[in-house]
Structures are given as structure tokens and as C-alpha cells.
N, C-alpha and C positions, 0 to 999 in steps of 0.2 A: 566118770570119764576114764578112758584107757591111759595107762602110763606112757610117758614120752619115751620113744625108743632112743637108745644111745649106743653107738658103735665105737668103742675105744680106739680101734685101729684107724678110724676116720679123723681123729683129733680130739680136742677138748670139748666139753659140754659147757655151754654158757646159759646160766639162769638169769633172766633179764626182767625188766619192768619194775625195778625198785625206784623210789623217788631219787632225783638227782642228789648227789652229795650224801648218800646214806652210808652209814657204817654198817656193814653186813657181817653177820655171824651165821655161817651155814654149817649144819650138822647132817651127815648122811648115815642112815641106819640100814641094816639088813633086815630080812623078814623076822629074824629072831629078836629084833630090838636092840642088837648090839651096835655100838658106834663104830662106823667104818672109817669116817674121815671128818675132820673139823677144819673149816677154812674161814679165814677172816679176810675182809677186804673192804673197799669203799668205792663209791660211785653209784651207777644205776644197774650194774650187773656183777656177777661173780662167776669165776671159771673153775671147773674141776677137770683134772687130767685123767680121771678114771682109776686113780690109784688109792690104796688105803693108807693108813697112818704109817705103815712100814715101807711104803714106796713100791709095793707090788700092785700090778694091774688086778683089779677085782674079778671075780668069777661072774659068769652070766647069771642073770636072775633079776628079781624085782627088789628095788631099794626105795626107801622113803627119805625125804629131806624136810627139814624145817629151817627156814631162813628168817632170822630176826634182824630188824633194824631198830633205830632209836624209838620209832613210833609205832611199828607194826610188825606182823610176822606173816609168812605164807608157808604152805606145806604142799607137797606133791609127791608123785611117784615117778620113778625112772625104771625102765626096763633096759638092762644092760645085755647086749647081744654081741658075743664074741664069735667071729668067723674063723 
């Protein structure tokens, strides 16, 4: 499947459909496999503001994420498009 498009100028990206009351640990990587951002949260979704660990808006490109909960994990691709 094609990566989900994300436009940082339009606001935050929400990754959803986790079981209720999950503890979520999300890691976002660039194409080189380098960690771009680590986010922890709880509930049934997690939000990313399109910024890296240094607080800078990331460059356009394809990114991968792995989200882990207490019982499961999911992975996916995000296409970041800056206008």
C-alpha cells in the first residue's frame, strides 16, 4: 500500500486505532533507518507534530514508524510533503 500523505503545515498527524487505554511507544525513522522522533502516550491514538527530536520540522520524504503497545505493535509508512 502507498504511504499515508502528511502535510506538516496542515497540523498534526494522528495515528489511530489502538486498543483503548493502551500505553503507546511510537518511533519514527527516515529511509536511512535513523531515529527521527520518539513519542510516548496513552489512549487509542498518538499525535506527531512533524518535528524531529531537536524540534525542527522534518524534510519532505518517506518515513517509517513502529508503534508498540503492551500487547501488540503496528508499522507503517508516512510520506511527508512540505509545500
